[in-house]
KEBA-335443 format. One line per field, with one value per atom (N, C-alpha, C): x, y, z; residue in one letter; residue number from 1; atom name. Coordinates in nm, 2 decimals. Example, Ala and Ser with C-alpha at 12.3 -4.5 7.8 and 13.67 -1.06 7.14 Angstrom:
X	[1.32;1.23;1.32;1.28;1.37;1.29]
Y	[-0.57;-0.45;-0.33;-0.22;-0.11;0.00]
Z	[0.78;0.78;0.78;0.71;0.71;0.79]
aa	[A;A;A;S;S;S]
i	[1;1;1;2;2;2]
at	[N;CA;C;N;CA;C]
This chain:
X	[4.48;4.62;4.55;4.57;4.59;4.72;4.65;4.79;4.85;4.96;5.03;5.10;5.10;5.17;5.07;5.12;5.01;4.92;5.02;4.86;4.76;4.74;4.54;4.48;4.60;4.49;4.50;4.60;4.61;4.44;4.46;4.34;4.17;4.22;4.04;4.07;4.13;4.18;4.14;4.20;4.11;4.00;3.97;3.77;3.72;3.72;3.63;3.69;3.77;3.80;3.72;3.73;3.62;3.51;3.44;3.35;3.31;3.42;3.35;3.32;3.44;3.40;3.31;3.22;3.10;2.98;2.99;2.86;2.90;3.00;2.99;2.98;3.02;2.97;2.83;2.74;2.57;2.56;2.60;2.52;2.53;2.60;2.69;2.58;2.55;2.44;2.33;2.30;2.12;2.10;2.19;2.24;2.21;2.29;2.28;2.07;2.07;1.93;1.82;1.83;1.76;1.78;1.90;1.92;1.77;1.77;1.75;1.55;1.54;1.45;1.35;1.20;1.17;1.05;1.11;1.08;0.89;0.81;0.68;0.71;0.65;0.59;0.60;0.73;0.69;0.53;0.51;0.40;0.42;0.29;0.27;0.24;0.27;0.22;0.23;0.33;0.34;0.29;0.28;0.14;0.01;0.00;-0.16;-0.16;-0.05;-0.03;-0.19;-0.29;-0.38;-0.48;-0.51;-0.61;-0.72;-0.87;-0.98;-1.04;-1.08;-1.05;-0.91;-0.86;-0.67;-0.71;-0.61;-0.61;-0.51;-0.58;-0.52;-0.52;-0.37;-0.34;-0.38;-0.47;-0.55;-0.41;-0.49;-0.37;-0.34;-0.27;-0.19;-0.28;-0.33;-0.38;-0.50;-0.62;-0.76;-0.72;-0.79;-0.79;-0.91;-0.93;-1.02;-1.05;-1.19;-1.28;-1.41;-1.37;-1.48;-1.57;-1.68;-1.80;-1.75;-1.55;-1.58;-1.42;-1.43;-1.33;-1.38;-1.45;-1.51;-1.40;-1.36;-1.34;-1.36;-1.25;-1.26;-1.19;-1.22;-1.12;-1.20;-1.08;-1.17;-1.21;-1.30;-1.41;-1.28;-1.28;-1.21;-1.10;-1.14;-1.04;-1.13;-1.03;-1.06;-1.10;-1.23;-1.20;-1.25;-1.21;-1.20;-1.28;-1.44;-1.49;-1.55;-1.53;-1.53;-1.68;-1.74;-1.88;-1.92;-1.92;-1.93;-1.83;-1.82;-1.72;-1.72;-1.84;-1.87;-1.79;-1.81;-1.67;-1.66;-1.57;-1.50;-1.56;-1.62;-1.64;-1.55;-1.49;-1.41;-1.54;-1.55;-1.61;-1.55;-1.57;-1.50;-1.62;-1.60;-1.68;-1.60;-1.72;-1.67;-1.71;-1.68;-1.78;-1.73;-1.79;-1.97;-1.93;-1.96;-1.95;-2.12;-2.09;-2.14;-2.24;-2.34;-2.43;-2.46;-2.45;-2.32;-2.20;-2.05;-1.95;-1.92;-1.86;-1.81;-1.73;-1.76;-1.70;-1.60;-1.47;-1.34;-1.42;-1.41;-1.44;-1.61;-1.68;-1.86;-1.86;-1.98;-2.03;-1.99;-2.00;-2.01;-2.15;-2.25;-2.35;-2.36;-2.48;-2.54;-2.53;-2.60;-2.64;-2.60;-2.61;-2.58;-2.62;-2.71;-2.77;-2.60;-2.60;-2.48;-2.46;-2.41;-2.40;-2.26;-2.29;-2.19;-2.17;-2.12;-2.11;-2.01;-2.10;-2.03;-2.00;-1.87;-1.87;-1.85;-1.89;-1.88;-1.78;-1.69;-1.62;-1.61;-1.66;-1.59;-1.44;-1.40;-1.30;-1.30;-1.29;-1.33;-1.41;-1.57;-1.67;-1.75;-1.92;-2.01;-1.98;-1.95;-2.01;-2.11;-2.13;-2.22;-2.30;-2.45;-2.55;-2.59;-2.53;-2.57;-2.78;-2.75;-2.88;-2.88;-3.00;-2.97;-3.02;-3.09;-3.17;-3.00;-2.94;-2.79;-2.71;-2.71;-2.63;-2.67;-2.61;-2.62;-2.58;-2.61;-2.50;-2.55;-2.45;-2.49;-2.33;-2.36;-2.32;-2.23;-2.12;-2.07;-2.14;-2.23;-2.30;-2.45;-2.38;-2.47;-2.60;-2.62;-2.73;-2.77;-2.84;-2.91;-2.98;-2.90;-2.93;-3.00;-3.09;-3.20;-3.12;-3.13;-3.11;-3.26;-3.16;-3.23;-3.11;-3.19;-3.09;-3.20;-3.29;-3.35;-3.37;-3.26;-3.33;-3.46;-3.48;-3.65;-3.73;-3.70;-3.80;-3.77;-3.83;-3.76;-3.86;-3.91;-3.95;-3.81;-3.74;-3.62;-3.71;-3.81;-3.86;-3.78;-3.74;-3.69;-3.59;-3.53;-3.47;-3.39;-3.24;-3.15;-3.05;-3.05;-2.95;-2.82;-2.76;-2.62;-2.50;-2.38;-2.29;-2.20;-2.30;-2.34;-2.43;-2.35;-2.52;-2.49;-2.56;-2.53;-2.66;-2.60;-2.68;-2.67;-2.82;-2.80;-2.86;-2.85;-2.84;-2.85;-2.89;-2.85;-2.73;-2.70;-2.56;-2.55;-2.49;-2.47;-2.30;-2.26;-2.12;-2.06;-1.90;-1.88;-1.88;-1.80;-1.74;-1.91;-1.87;-1.97;-1.92;-2.00;-1.92;-2.05;-2.00;-2.13;-2.02;-2.17;-2.15;-2.23;-2.16;-2.26;-2.27;-2.37;-2.41;-2.48;-2.43;-2.58;-2.63;-2.65;-2.68;-2.73;-2.74;-2.75;-2.67;-2.61;-2.42;-2.30;-2.26;-2.16;-1.98;-2.04;-1.86;-1.81;-1.83;-1.76;-1.80;-1.67;-1.75;-1.59;-1.68;-1.61;-1.66;-1.51;-1.53;-1.51;-1.56;-1.59;-1.59;-1.59;-1.53;-1.63;-1.78;-1.86;-1.80;-1.80;-1.76;-1.86;-2.00;-2.06;-2.07;-2.08;-2.09;-2.27]
Y	[-3.94;-4.03;-3.97;-4.08;-4.05;-4.02;-3.92;-3.85;-3.96;-4.02;-4.13;-4.12;-3.94;-3.91;-3.93;-3.94;-3.96;-3.83;-3.69;-3.55;-3.56;-3.66;-3.72;-3.77;-3.87;-3.97;-3.91;-3.82;-3.72;-3.61;-3.55;-3.48;-3.57;-3.70;-3.73;-3.75;-3.82;-3.91;-3.75;-3.62;-3.47;-3.49;-3.48;-3.44;-3.58;-3.67;-3.79;-3.73;-3.67;-3.68;-3.55;-3.45;-3.31;-3.36;-3.38;-3.51;-3.54;-3.66;-3.72;-3.63;-3.56;-3.46;-3.39;-3.30;-3.26;-3.38;-3.51;-3.60;-3.59;-3.61;-3.70;-3.61;-3.43;-3.34;-3.32;-3.32;-3.29;-3.41;-3.55;-3.64;-3.62;-3.59;-3.52;-3.39;-3.30;-3.23;-3.31;-3.35;-3.43;-3.49;-3.57;-3.67;-3.53;-3.50;-3.32;-3.27;-3.27;-3.17;-3.31;-3.42;-3.58;-3.59;-3.51;-3.61;-3.50;-3.32;-3.27;-3.31;-3.27;-3.30;-3.12;-3.18;-3.04;-2.99;-2.85;-2.77;-2.73;-2.72;-2.66;-2.50;-2.45;-2.31;-2.26;-2.11;-2.10;-1.97;-2.00;-1.91;-1.83;-1.71;-1.58;-1.59;-1.48;-1.39;-1.55;-1.61;-1.67;-1.84;-1.88;-1.93;-1.96;-1.80;-1.78;-1.73;-1.81;-1.75;-1.88;-1.81;-1.98;-1.92;-1.94;-1.96;-1.76;-1.85;-1.76;-1.80;-1.61;-1.51;-1.47;-1.42;-1.41;-1.25;-1.34;-1.23;-1.12;-1.01;-0.91;-0.80;-0.81;-0.74;-0.62;-0.49;-0.45;-0.35;-0.17;-0.09;-0.06;-0.05;-0.04;0.10;0.22;0.31;0.37;0.38;0.41;0.48;0.48;0.54;0.68;0.79;0.88;0.93;0.97;1.05;1.15;1.21;1.38;1.39;1.46;1.50;1.52;1.65;1.69;1.55;1.46;1.35;1.21;1.13;1.03;0.90;0.83;0.73;0.58;0.54;0.38;0.25;0.17;0.08;-0.05;-0.08;-0.27;-0.35;-0.45;-0.50;-0.52;-0.49;-0.52;-0.42;-0.26;-0.15;-0.07;0.02;0.06;0.19;0.30;0.42;0.57;0.62;0.74;0.84;0.85;0.97;1.07;1.18;1.33;1.36;1.33;1.38;1.50;1.58;1.67;1.70;1.83;1.85;1.81;1.79;1.76;1.62;1.50;1.40;1.34;1.21;1.14;0.99;0.95;0.77;0.71;0.57;0.51;0.36;0.34;0.23;0.15;-0.02;-0.12;-0.18;-0.25;-0.28;-0.45;-0.57;-0.72;-0.78;-0.88;-0.97;-0.95;-0.98;-1.04;-1.26;-1.30;-1.43;-1.48;-1.61;-1.62;-1.77;-1.77;-1.89;-1.98;-2.06;-2.19;-2.09;-2.14;-2.12;-2.15;-2.09;-2.22;-2.33;-2.39;-2.56;-2.57;-2.59;-2.66;-2.71;-2.74;-2.82;-2.81;-2.73;-2.72;-2.63;-2.71;-2.59;-2.43;-2.37;-2.21;-2.24;-2.14;-2.06;-1.92;-1.87;-1.74;-1.66;-1.68;-1.60;-1.65;-1.60;-1.68;-1.57;-1.64;-1.56;-1.50;-1.42;-1.32;-1.25;-1.18;-1.13;-1.07;-0.88;-0.80;-0.75;-0.75;-0.68;-0.55;-0.42;-0.25;-0.30;-0.22;-0.20;0.02;0.03;0.16;0.21;0.30;0.34;0.49;0.58;0.72;0.68;0.82;0.89;1.01;1.02;1.11;1.12;1.09;1.16;0.99;0.99;0.94;0.86;0.75;0.70;0.73;0.72;0.82;0.66;0.64;0.53;0.48;0.35;0.26;0.24;0.35;0.36;0.21;0.11;0.00;0.12;0.18;0.26;0.39;0.42;0.47;0.39;0.26;0.17;0.13;0.12;0.04;-0.06;-0.09;-0.23;-0.29;-0.25;-0.26;-0.33;-0.44;-0.55;-0.46;-0.56;-0.50;-0.43;-0.49;-0.38;-0.23;-0.24;-0.14;-0.12;-0.27;-0.26;-0.28;-0.23;-0.22;-0.35;-0.39;-0.54;-0.47;-0.53;-0.50;-0.56;-0.50;-0.49;-0.53;-0.62;-0.64;-0.65;-0.65;-0.62;-0.80;-0.86;-0.96;-1.05;-1.14;-1.26;-1.30;-1.27;-1.39;-1.30;-1.14;-1.02;-0.99;-1.08;-1.02;-0.90;-0.85;-0.66;-0.58;-0.61;-0.50;-0.35;-0.39;-0.24;-0.23;-0.29;-0.28;-0.23;-0.09;0.02;-0.05;-0.03;-0.06;-0.03;0.05;0.21;0.10;0.12;0.09;0.10;0.05;0.03;-0.10;-0.17;-0.30;-0.28;-0.32;-0.35;-0.46;-0.56;-0.72;-0.66;-0.65;-0.64;-0.83;-0.81;-0.95;-0.92;-0.97;-0.94;-1.12;-1.11;-1.19;-1.18;-1.27;-1.13;-1.20;-1.19;-1.22;-1.28;-1.35;-1.40;-1.25;-1.21;-1.12;-1.00;-0.91;-0.78;-0.67;-0.62;-0.57;-0.48;-0.37;-0.27;-0.24;-0.19;-0.15;-0.02;0.05;0.23;0.27;0.37;0.44;0.58;0.62;0.74;0.80;0.84;0.95;1.00;1.14;1.18;1.17;1.13;1.12;1.11;1.13;1.17;1.06;1.03;0.87;0.92;0.87;0.87;0.80;0.57;0.54;0.42;0.43;0.28;0.16;0.02;-0.07;-0.18;-0.25;-0.32;-0.47;-0.55;-0.66;-0.74;-0.89;-1.02;-1.15;-1.18;-1.26;-1.37;-1.54;-1.68;-1.71;-1.73;-1.82;-2.01;-2.10;-2.30;-2.28]
Z	[-3.51;-3.40;-3.24;-3.17;-3.05;-2.94;-2.85;-2.82;-2.71;-2.77;-2.66;-2.54;-2.52;-2.36;-2.27;-2.10;-2.06;-1.98;-2.04;-2.05;-2.07;-2.12;-2.11;-2.06;-1.96;-1.85;-1.76;-1.69;-1.58;-1.62;-1.72;-1.73;-1.71;-1.79;-1.74;-1.57;-1.48;-1.38;-1.31;-1.33;-1.30;-1.28;-1.37;-1.40;-1.33;-1.32;-1.25;-1.15;-1.05;-0.86;-0.85;-0.97;-0.92;-0.90;-1.02;-0.95;-0.86;-0.85;-0.72;-0.56;-0.63;-0.48;-0.48;-0.58;-0.60;-0.53;-0.61;-0.55;-0.41;-0.38;-0.21;-0.12;-0.19;-0.07;-0.11;-0.22;-0.21;-0.13;-0.09;-0.05;0.11;0.16;0.29;0.33;0.25;0.23;0.26;0.17;0.21;0.26;0.35;0.51;0.58;0.58;0.73;0.74;0.62;0.59;0.68;0.61;0.62;0.76;0.83;0.98;1.12;1.05;1.10;1.14;1.27;1.32;1.33;1.26;1.23;1.33;1.35;1.45;1.47;1.59;1.53;1.57;1.51;1.46;1.64;1.67;1.81;1.82;1.92;1.95;1.95;1.88;1.82;1.70;1.60;1.49;1.43;1.45;1.35;1.32;1.45;1.48;1.42;1.44;1.36;1.19;1.18;1.04;0.95;0.84;0.83;0.82;0.98;1.04;1.03;1.07;0.96;1.13;1.19;1.05;1.08;0.98;0.98;1.12;1.22;1.38;1.29;1.32;1.34;1.47;1.51;1.62;1.62;1.75;1.72;1.78;1.73;1.74;1.93;1.97;2.08;2.20;2.10;2.13;2.06;2.11;2.00;1.96;1.79;1.65;1.76;1.68;1.69;1.56;1.64;1.54;1.60;1.53;1.55;1.41;1.50;1.35;1.20;1.21;1.17;1.05;1.15;1.08;1.13;1.07;1.13;1.09;1.22;1.14;1.04;1.04;0.95;1.00;1.09;1.21;1.10;1.17;1.12;1.28;1.30;1.41;1.52;1.63;1.73;1.74;1.65;1.72;1.81;1.84;1.97;1.93;1.93;1.83;1.98;2.02;2.12;1.96;2.07;1.97;2.10;1.98;2.08;2.01;2.08;2.00;1.99;2.16;2.22;2.26;2.36;2.42;2.57;2.58;2.77;2.83;2.68;2.72;2.58;2.63;2.49;2.51;2.44;2.42;2.36;2.44;2.36;2.29;2.17;2.10;2.10;2.07;2.02;2.00;1.87;1.81;1.78;1.87;1.80;1.74;1.62;1.56;1.41;1.38;1.39;1.43;1.53;1.56;1.54;1.43;1.31;1.42;1.37;1.48;1.36;1.37;1.42;1.37;1.44;1.41;1.28;1.19;1.07;1.13;1.04;1.00;0.90;0.93;0.86;0.71;0.59;0.50;0.48;0.53;0.47;0.40;0.27;0.21;0.20;0.15;0.22;0.20;0.32;0.30;0.23;0.15;0.14;0.26;0.39;0.47;0.60;0.73;0.85;0.93;1.09;1.22;1.19;1.31;1.34;1.46;1.54;1.66;1.64;1.62;1.66;1.83;1.93;2.00;2.05;2.06;2.07;2.23;2.28;2.43;2.45;2.51;2.51;2.69;2.66;2.78;2.80;2.90;2.88;2.93;2.92;2.96;3.02;3.12;3.25;3.24;3.20;3.21;3.19;3.16;3.16;3.00;2.97;2.84;2.77;2.65;2.59;2.56;2.56;2.57;2.48;2.41;2.28;2.24;2.20;2.08;1.95;1.96;1.83;1.70;1.74;1.63;1.55;1.60;1.59;1.47;1.53;1.41;1.26;1.21;1.08;1.00;0.92;0.87;0.77;0.60;0.54;0.47;0.34;0.28;0.19;0.07;0.05;-0.12;-0.17;-0.23;-0.17;-0.08;-0.02;0.05;0.05;0.04;0.25;0.30;0.45;0.50;0.60;0.63;0.77;0.83;0.97;1.07;1.21;1.30;1.38;1.50;1.62;1.77;1.86;1.96;2.07;2.02;2.08;1.95;1.96;1.85;1.83;1.96;1.95;1.87;1.85;1.79;1.63;1.58;1.40;1.36;1.44;1.42;1.46;1.57;1.56;1.63;1.64;1.76;1.88;1.93;2.11;2.06;2.12;2.17;2.31;2.29;2.37;2.41;2.51;2.58;2.63;2.68;2.77;2.74;2.84;2.76;2.69;2.69;2.60;2.53;2.41;2.30;2.24;2.18;2.11;1.99;1.91;1.75;1.71;1.66;1.62;1.44;1.30;1.21;1.11;1.01;0.90;0.83;0.86;0.72;0.61;0.52;0.35;0.35;0.32;0.28;0.25;0.28;0.19;0.28;0.27;0.30;0.38;0.49;0.51;0.61;0.69;0.75;0.84;1.00;1.09;1.10;1.12;1.11;1.24;1.30;1.44;1.42;1.42;1.34;1.47;1.57;1.71;1.68;1.62;1.57;1.47;1.37;1.21;1.18;1.16;1.12;1.15;1.07;1.09;1.15;1.24;1.31;1.32;1.31;1.35;1.22;1.18;1.05;1.08;1.08;1.11;0.98;0.95;0.81;0.84;0.82;0.85;0.72;0.76;0.69;0.63;0.64;0.70;0.60;0.67;0.59;0.62;0.61;0.66;0.61;0.72;0.65;0.55]
aa	[X;X;X;X;X;X;X;X;X;X;X;X;X;X;X;X;X;X;X;X;X;X;X;X;X;X;X;X;X;X;X;X;X;X;X;X;X;X;X;X;X;X;X;X;X;X;X;X;X;X;X;X;X;X;X;X;X;X;X;X;X;X;X;X;X;X;X;X;X;X;X;X;X;X;X;X;X;X;X;X;X;X;X;X;X;X;X;X;X;X;X;X;X;X;X;X;X;X;X;X;X;X;X;X;X;X;X;X;X;X;X;X;X;X;X;X;X;X;X;X;X;X;X;X;X;X;X;X;X;X;X;X;X;X;X;X;X;X;X;X;X;X;X;X;X;X;X;X;X;X;X;X;X;X;X;X;X;X;X;X;X;X;X;X;X;X;X;X;X;X;X;X;X;X;X;X;X;X;X;X;X;X;X;X;X;X;X;X;X;X;X;X;X;X;X;X;X;X;X;X;X;X;X;X;X;X;X;X;X;X;X;X;X;X;X;X;X;X;X;X;X;X;X;X;X;X;X;X;X;X;X;X;X;X;X;X;X;X;X;X;X;X;X;X;X;X;X;X;X;X;X;X;X;X;X;X;X;X;X;X;X;X;X;X;X;X;X;X;X;X;X;X;X;X;X;X;X;X;X;X;X;X;X;X;X;X;X;X;X;X;X;X;X;X;X;X;X;X;X;X;X;X;X;X;X;X;X;X;X;X;X;X;X;X;X;X;X;X;X;X;X;X;X;X;X;X;X;X;X;X;X;X;X;X;X;X;X;X;X;X;X;X;X;X;X;X;X;X;X;X;X;X;X;X;X;X;X;X;X;X;X;X;X;X;X;X;X;X;X;X;X;X;X;X;X;X;X;X;X;X;X;X;X;X;X;X;X;X;X;X;X;X;X;X;X;X;X;X;X;X;X;X;X;X;X;X;X;X;X;X;X;X;X;X;X;X;X;X;X;X;X;X;X;X;X;X;X;X;X;X;X;X;X;X;X;X;X;X;X;X;X;X;X;X;X;X;X;X;X;X;X;X;X;X;X;X;X;X;X;X;X;X;X;X;X;X;X;X;X;X;X;X;X;X;X;X;X;X;X;X;X;X;X;X;X;X;X;X;X;X;X;X;X;X;X;X;X;X;X;X;X;X;X;X;X;X;X;X;X;X;X;X;X;X;X;X;X;X;X;X;X;X;X;X;X;X;X;X;X;X;X;X;X;X;X;X;X;X;X;X;X;X;X;X;X;X;X;X;X;X;X;X;X;X;X;X;X;X;X;X;X;X;X;X;X;X;X;X;X;X;X;X;X;X;X;X;X;X;X;X;X;X;X;X;X;X;X;X;X;X;X]
i	[1;1;1;2;2;2;3;3;3;4;4;4;5;5;5;6;6;6;7;7;7;8;8;8;9;9;9;10;10;10;11;11;11;12;12;12;13;13;13;14;14;14;15;15;15;16;16;16;17;17;17;18;18;18;19;19;19;20;20;20;21;21;21;22;22;22;23;23;23;24;24;24;25;25;25;26;26;26;27;27;27;28;28;28;29;29;29;30;30;30;31;31;31;32;32;32;33;33;33;34;34;34;35;35;35;36;36;36;37;37;37;38;38;38;39;39;39;40;40;40;41;41;41;42;42;42;43;43;43;44;44;44;45;45;45;46;46;46;47;47;47;48;48;48;49;49;49;50;50;50;51;51;51;52;52;52;53;53;53;54;54;54;55;55;55;56;56;56;57;57;57;58;58;58;59;59;59;60;60;60;61;61;61;62;62;62;63;63;63;64;64;64;65;65;65;66;66;66;67;67;67;68;68;68;69;69;69;70;70;70;71;71;71;72;72;72;73;73;73;74;74;74;75;75;75;76;76;76;77;77;77;78;78;78;79;79;79;80;80;80;81;81;81;82;82;82;83;83;83;84;84;84;85;85;85;86;86;86;87;87;87;88;88;88;89;89;89;90;90;90;91;91;91;92;92;92;93;93;93;94;94;94;95;95;95;96;96;96;97;97;97;98;98;98;99;99;99;100;100;100;101;101;101;102;102;102;103;103;103;104;104;104;105;105;105;106;106;106;107;107;107;108;108;108;109;109;109;110;110;110;111;111;111;112;112;112;113;113;113;114;114;114;115;115;115;116;116;116;117;117;117;118;118;118;119;119;119;120;120;120;121;121;121;122;122;122;123;123;123;124;124;124;125;125;125;126;126;126;127;127;127;128;128;128;129;129;129;130;130;130;131;131;131;132;132;132;133;133;133;134;134;134;135;135;135;136;136;136;137;137;137;138;138;138;139;139;139;140;140;140;141;141;141;142;142;142;143;143;143;144;144;144;145;145;145;146;146;146;147;147;147;148;148;148;149;149;149;150;150;150;151;151;151;152;152;152;153;153;153;154;154;154;155;155;155;156;156;156;157;157;157;158;158;158;159;159;159;160;160;160;161;161;161;162;162;162;163;163;163;164;164;164;165;165;165;166;166;166;167;167;167;168;168;168;169;169;169;170;170;170;171;171;171;172;172;172;173;173;173;174;174;174;175;175;175;176;176;176;177;177;177;178;178;178;179;179;179;180;180;180;181;181;181;182;182;182;183;183;183;184;184;184;185;185;185;186;186;186;187;187;187;188;188;188;189;189;189;190;190;190;191;191;191;192;192;192;193;193;193;194;194;194;195;195;195;196;196;196;197;197;197]
at	[N;CA;C;N;CA;C;N;CA;C;N;CA;C;N;CA;C;N;CA;C;N;CA;C;N;CA;C;N;CA;C;N;CA;C;N;CA;C;N;CA;C;N;CA;C;N;CA;C;N;CA;C;N;CA;C;N;CA;C;N;CA;C;N;CA;C;N;CA;C;N;CA;C;N;CA;C;N;CA;C;N;CA;C;N;CA;C;N;CA;C;N;CA;C;N;CA;C;N;CA;C;N;CA;C;N;CA;C;N;CA;C;N;CA;C;N;CA;C;N;CA;C;N;CA;C;N;CA;C;N;CA;C;N;CA;C;N;CA;C;N;CA;C;N;CA;C;N;CA;C;N;CA;C;N;CA;C;N;CA;C;N;CA;C;N;CA;C;N;CA;C;N;CA;C;N;CA;C;N;CA;C;N;CA;C;N;CA;C;N;CA;C;N;CA;C;N;CA;C;N;CA;C;N;CA;C;N;CA;C;N;CA;C;N;CA;C;N;CA;C;N;CA;C;N;CA;C;N;CA;C;N;CA;C;N;CA;C;N;CA;C;N;CA;C;N;CA;C;N;CA;C;N;CA;C;N;CA;C;N;CA;C;N;CA;C;N;CA;C;N;CA;C;N;CA;C;N;CA;C;N;CA;C;N;CA;C;N;CA;C;N;CA;C;N;CA;C;N;CA;C;N;CA;C;N;CA;C;N;CA;C;N;CA;C;N;CA;C;N;CA;C;N;CA;C;N;CA;C;N;CA;C;N;CA;C;N;CA;C;N;CA;C;N;CA;C;N;CA;C;N;CA;C;N;CA;C;N;CA;C;N;CA;C;N;CA;C;N;CA;C;N;CA;C;N;CA;C;N;CA;C;N;CA;C;N;CA;C;N;CA;C;N;CA;C;N;CA;C;N;CA;C;N;CA;C;N;CA;C;N;CA;C;N;CA;C;N;CA;C;N;CA;C;N;CA;C;N;CA;C;N;CA;C;N;CA;C;N;CA;C;N;CA;C;N;CA;C;N;CA;C;N;CA;C;N;CA;C;N;CA;C;N;CA;C;N;CA;C;N;CA;C;N;CA;C;N;CA;C;N;CA;C;N;CA;C;N;CA;C;N;CA;C;N;CA;C;N;CA;C;N;CA;C;N;CA;C;N;CA;C;N;CA;C;N;CA;C;N;CA;C;N;CA;C;N;CA;C;N;CA;C;N;CA;C;N;CA;C;N;CA;C;N;CA;C;N;CA;C;N;CA;C;N;CA;C;N;CA;C;N;CA;C;N;CA;C;N;CA;C;N;CA;C;N;CA;C;N;CA;C;N;CA;C;N;CA;C;N;CA;C;N;CA;C;N;CA;C;N;CA;C;N;CA;C;N;CA;C;N;CA;C;N;CA;C;N;CA;C;N;CA;C;N;CA;C;N;CA;C;N;CA;C;N;CA;C;N;CA;C;N;CA;C;N;CA;C;N;CA;C;N;CA;C;N;CA;C;N;CA;C;N;CA;C;N;CA;C;N;CA;C;N;CA;C;N;CA;C;N;CA;C;N;CA;C;N;CA;C]
């Protein structure tokens, strides 16, 4: 038997009104979102996300390395090296810069020619002289990668000294490390990642 009283009609009307209010509110919210204009990312770290290589801010002060405490750094990090009491040298390694540079969408290659640049500046004294023979590069498997200072000379026999040194190598894809051992003992190692086309 059905309820002939108006109470059932009132309950149905209230439920219908509640649903109508929810639907109208949802439509208003969607219309407000659809009318919003998209904004481009502000310049800065957020705008650089997704770039290759991934930009990493350099430390504001140099890292420190001594014979008793070698330093592991990233490419682009400055490292103050106290190799002897006479002077401190701040070394910075840059790169590797691939030749040719990677192009978006290209099929990855197994290796590519690359250049790494090392700069040295003295702090309160003359900077240490950079020699090709005091640097070594190893891939992620620990294999030694031959270095040369002249890309036209494959024998790598040139010894270059100075405060700026460009090292050339054919680097395989993947992780690698550039190590400076001025007296046969590693003082600084910079890590890098190579993604050749």
